[in-house]
C-alpha positions in Angstrom: 303.9 39.0 1.7 305.5 42.5 1.9 303.4 43.7 -1.0 300.3 42.4 0.7 301.2 44.0 4.0 302.0 47.4 2.1 298.7 47.2 0.4 296.5 46.8 3.7 295.7 50.0 5.5 297.2 48.3 8.6 300.5 47.7 7.0 300.6 51.4 5.6 299.7 52.7 9.5 302.5 50.2 10.6 305.0 52.0 8.3 303.7 55.3 9.2 304.1 54.4 13.1 307.7 52.8 12.9 309.2 55.6 10.4 307.7 58.3 12.6 309.2 57.0 15.7 312.6 56.7 13.9 312.3 60.6 12.9 311.1 61.1 16.8 314.6 59.5 18.1 316.3 61.5 15.6 314.5 64.7 16.8 315.3 64.0 20.5 319.1 63.7 19.7 319.1 66.8 17.1 317.5 69.0 19.8 320.0 67.9 22.4 322.8 68.9 19.9 320.9 72.2 19.2 321.1 73.1 22.8 325.0 73.0 22.5 324.9 76.3 21.0 324.5 78.1 24.5 328.0 76.9 25.3 329.7 79.2 22.8 330.6 78.9 19.1 334.0 76.5 19.9 331.4 73.8 21.7 329.0 74.3 18.9 331.4 73.9 15.9 333.3 71.2 17.8 330.0 69.0 18.1 329.2 69.7 14.3 332.5 68.4 13.4 332.2 65.2 16.0 329.1 64.4 13.8 331.3 63.7 10.8 333.8 61.6 12.7 331.5 59.0 14.5 332.7 55.6 14.3 336.4 56.5 12.9 338.7 54.7 12.4 336.3 51.8 11.5 333.9 54.4 9.6 335.7 56.6 7.1 335.1 60.4 7.5 331.1 61.3 7.2 330.2 57.8 6.6 328.3 57.4 9.8 326.4 60.6 8.9 325.6 59.6 5.5 324.3 56.5 7.0 322.1 58.5 9.2 321.0 60.5 6.4 320.2 57.4 4.2 317.9 56.1 7.2 316.2 59.6 7.6 315.4 59.9 3.9 313.9 56.7 3.5 311.7 57.1 6.9 310.5 60.7 5.7 309.6 59.2 2.2 308.0 56.0 3.8 306.3 58.1 6.2 304.8 60.8 3.6 303.9 58.1 1.4 302.1 56.2 3.4 300.3 59.2 4.8 299.3 60.1 1.6 298.0 56.8 0.3 296.1 56.3 3.6 294.5 59.9 2.9 293.6 59.1 -0.6 291.9 55.7 0.5 290.1 57.4 3.2 288.6 60.3 0.8 287.7 57.6 -1.7 285.9 55.6 1.2 284.1 58.6 2.4 283.7 61.2 -0.6 281.4 63.3 1.4 282.3 65.6 4.1 280.9 64.5 7.9 277.9 67.1 8.4 279.1 67.3 12.0 282.5 67.2 13.1 283.2 64.8 16.1 283.3 67.2 19.1 286.5 65.0 20.6 288.5 65.5 17.9 291.4 67.4 18.9 293.1 70.5 16.9 296.2 68.3 16.4 294.4 65.7 14.9 292.6 67.9 12.4 295.5 69.4 11.3 297.8 66.6 10.8 298.0 66.4 6.9 298.7 70.1 6.7 301.0 70.0 9.5 303.1 67.2 7.6 303.2 69.5 4.3 304.3 72.3 6.4 307.0 70.1 7.9 308.0 68.7 4.4 308.8 72.3 2.8 310.4 73.1 5.9 312.8 70.4 5.8 313.7 71.4 2.2 314.3 74.8 3.4 316.3 73.9 6.3 318.5 71.8 4.2 319.0 74.5 1.5 319.6 77.0 4.3 322.0 75.4 6.9 323.5 72.4 4.9 323.9 73.8 1.4 323.8 77.4 1.9 321.7 77.7 -1.3 319.1 80.1 0.7 321.4 81.1 3.3 321.6 84.9 4.6 324.7 86.5 5.3 326.9 84.4 3.6 327.3 80.6 4.2 330.4 79.7 5.9 331.3 76.0 5.3 332.4 74.4 8.7 331.2 77.2 10.8 327.6 76.4 11.9 327.5 78.4 15.0 327.6 81.1 12.7 325.4 80.0 10.1 322.9 79.4 12.8 323.0 83.2 13.8 323.0 84.4 10.3 319.8 82.4 9.8 317.9 83.6 13.1 319.0 87.2 12.7 316.4 87.8 9.9 312.8 88.0 10.5 311.9 85.6 7.7 314.4 82.9 8.9 312.6 83.1 12.5 309.1 82.9 11.3 309.7 79.9 8.9 311.6 78.1 11.9 308.9 79.3 14.5 305.8 78.1 12.3 307.6 74.6 11.6 308.3 73.9 15.2 304.9 74.7 16.2 303.5 72.5 13.5 306.1 69.8 14.5 304.9 69.9 18.2 301.0 69.4 17.1 302.1 66.5 15.0 304.2 64.8 17.7 301.3 65.5 20.1 298.8 63.3 18.2 301.4 61.4 16.1 303.0 59.5 19.1 299.7 58.5 20.8 298.6 57.1 17.1 301.6 55.4 16.8 301.4 53.6 20.0 298.0 52.5 19.3 298.8 51.2 15.8 302.0 49.1 17.2 299.6 47.9 19.9 301.1 49.4 22.7 297.7 51.1 23.7 295.4 50.0 26.0 292.6 51.5 28.3 295.0 51.4 31.4 298.1 53.0 29.5 296.1 55.4 27.4 296.3 58.3 29.8 300.1 57.4 30.3 300.7 57.6 26.5 298.8 60.7 26.3 300.9 62.4 29.1 304.4 61.0 27.3 303.0 62.5 23.9 302.2 65.9 25.4 305.5 65.9 27.4 307.6 65.2 24.3 305.7 67.5 22.4 306.4 70.4 24.9 310.2 69.5 25.4 310.8 69.4 21.7 308.9 72.7 20.7 310.5 74.4 23.7 314.2 73.0 22.9 313.7 73.9 19.1 312.5 77.4 19.5 314.8 78.3 22.5 317.5 78.6 19.8 316.0 81.5 17.7 314.8 83.0 20.9 318.3 82.7 22.0 319.5 84.4 19.0 316.9 87.4 18.9 317.3 87.9 22.6 321.3 88.4 22.2 321.9 85.4 24.6 323.3 83.8 21.5 325.5 86.1 19.3 
């Protein structure tokens, strides 16, 4: 049954919708955590340490954090694979490009695929920068996330990479949330306007929240 569901377009869209909502919940929590940087190094570093001790003493050090990471990896892979396979299926079904684009197709809809690729590449960069420190500038300091964030956004390329990725994320959420709602059966004529409003608000809030951190460093508010 699972194979039958996965092989169907509806099944793949459902996987995309559920995995997308899981990642959206994480992004909301991640953005709120990021904003703690405005309360100073002590508060931000304490928050980062707390993430590793969630669930103690029932859960050992970092167990909960690793559980969250595993769920996110599964969600990202499931989302990417289902998106790729749906895209290939769509191309096979319509090998010739449309002569005219649908006039009501939004910019976000037309760029969902490229946005997904940009976000995928950014996830790799972000992990290598602020988790492993492999590509980090200024000398990565284990256990000092506040200083690591300031170092990253003190470089022009760190700002450019992050800002481009966050803008792509905003467009992705704007279309993806509404699309997920339709796939999961939450959409209807009476609710479509409300769902689109929620999608726009979520995209705007998350974009502004994430962008505020590099802007804070660039303007000297965070230093």
